[in-house]
N, C-alpha and C positions, 0 to 999 in steps of 0.2 A: 626591813626601814623604810620603806616607800611608802606606804601604810602612818610611819609615825607623821612622813612632813606631809601628807596631806593633811594629817590631822590640825596642823600647825597651823597650815595655810586654812582650812576652815575655821579655824579659832580664831584669826587677825583678820579673817575677814566680817566674823559676827563681830568681831570687839569695832572694826571700823564702826558696820551701820550699828551695835551700841553707843555710839560714842557719839556722834551724828546726830544719829535718831534725838538721844539727850540735849544735846546740843539743842541742833533749833528747836526744839519743844518749852526752850530756855526761858525766862519773861524778858534775860539781855535782848536773847535777837530778834522777839517778838515790840519789842520796843524800837532795837531800832532798823524794826520793819517800816517801824507806825510813825516812824516822828524823816524815810525815807516815798513809805505811800501811802502817810495819812489813810484814809477811809476801809478803806481797799483793803483793811489789816482786818476788815472781816472776811476772806475768803483764806486767810491761812489757813485756818484749820485745814480746811477741808483739803489745798494743795496741800499739805501739811500731813496726812491721811495719807493721798492719792503718791506721793512724791514716797514715803513709807512704803507701798505695798510696789512699786516700784524697785526699788531701789531694795530692798528684799529681795524678790523674782531675781534683776540683775545677781546679784547677789550669788542669791542659787544654782543662776548657772554658770558663775565663777571657776564656784567653787569644785577641787574636787570628788569624786564619788566613787569612792575607795572602799566593796560592796563586800565585805566580807561580811559573812553569816553570822551575828551572833544569837538567833533564834528563829526557830519556827514553827507555830507554834502550829500538830493538827489537830484536824474534826471532830474532840466537840467541842476544844478549848479554845480554836479557833475563832468560834460564836460564841462561848463564854465571857472574853474577854472586851467585846464588843460592850458589854453591859456595861461596863463603869463605862466608857465609851461612849457610848450614849446617855446613859445621868450625868458625866460631863456636863454635855451636850444642854444641854436642859437646863442645870443649875448656873449657865454661863448666861443662859434668856433668861435665867431668873432675877439673877440680877440684873439687867437691866430691865426692868419693873422699876428699880431705884434710882437708875442712869433715865436724863432725856435722850436718848439715840441719835436723836434730831443733831439737839448740839454737838450727842460728840461727832460726828460724821465732819459737824460744820455748814452745816446746811441752813438753821432758823443764826445763825450766825449774814447767813446772804440771804438770811430770807428777810433781818433786819435792816441791812444795806440796804436794799430794795427801797421798802419803806422808810428807808432814813432813818430808823427811828433807833438810837447807839446805848448799851448801861453801863455797859463803862469803859477807859483807855483802850483800853486794850479787845474791845467790846464779844466777850466771854462772863460765861454767867452761873457760876463754882454756886452748890449747891451742896452741904455737909447734912447725910440724911446718915444718921449711926440708928438704924430703921433695919427690920430684915438678915440677909445674910453675913450685913454689914458687924451686927454683933457678935460675929464667933469670927472675925477674915476683918482686916483692913483693907483688904487686897481680896477677892471675894471672886473674882475674873481671874487676875492671877492663877489662881488656888485651880479651879476648875479647867483652865487653860495646861497646867501642868497636867496635872494626872487624863486629859483629854486629849493631851498627846503620848500621855503618859505607857497607856490602858491601848499595846498593840500585840492582831497577830501575830506582826514577823517585826523583824531588830533587827538592821545589820551596822557600820560600824560609822557610814555615816550618819543615819537615824539619829542614833548614841549621841554624838560629838554635835550635837543641830541640837539634840535634847539637850546639854548641857550647856550648852551655853546660854538657848531660850529661861531657860530651869536663873541661872549665875546672871542673865542682862533683869528678868522680874527683880530678883534682890537688891544690886544696884539701881535699875534705875527709880524701882518704890524710897528707898532714901532719899535720892535727890527729889521725885513727887514732894512728901513729908516733907521733906522740908519750906516747902513752897505752901502747904497743906497750913502748918509752922505758921508761920508767919501770915494766912489769911481770915483762921482761925482762933490761933494763940493757946490761949491758956483749956477752951472746949478740948478741942482734940490733940493738944498734952495728953491727958487727962485720961482722953481712949485711948491716944496714944500703950501708954502706960496696960491697961486691964487688956487691951487687945493682941492676940496677936496677928502680927504685918501681914503670911498670910495663910500655911496652915493656920487652919482651926481646929489646936489638939484640947483647948475647953469649951468641950461639948457642954458639957452640965453647969458651963459659968458662965452663957450669955452677958454680954456687955447689959444690964439693966435701964440706961440710959437712956430715954429716945432725945433726938435733936435735930432740929431742922431747921435749917444757915447760910442765905448764901452774902 
């Protein structure tokens, strides 16, 4: 009974994190920040990322830790299972080939603020690149993050709950993220969404053939 209550508390804490994380990522909140602080919107992405890391760590500290062992792989299986985890990490690095990492972190926005060069009202440069792994999955970073978290030599109840919450957040968060992408890129993204799986690349032999690049 205590373990069930622990799981409920963990789910509620991560649900709160997911809600606030998505809320702060919304254009409505960004426009409110812009109206209040003007050109300081250039710091929003960096502060958003920083707050996300801190809040996730705080939630981890506050969460109960039901360390009920689900499995514990023995040698050599504990080493073999690290292979797909390593490949997942390599996949995440590969995906960033198609994403501006500095823009993702919010560093380019701050640089533009210092140089007094602004690109849009919210100082964000969105690029739709249907290339590489994006021809197989609309959110390959989410896919590789899931596989990285999934393959591990030990598993307890806390980590399993954390993993399930993370997967749920990726699917729910990607839904709202794509609503914004449809508004920005219109029919191009709608067609792309119809042809390419959201996260799991199950159409490996039917990659999206139309390459597209737009800002």
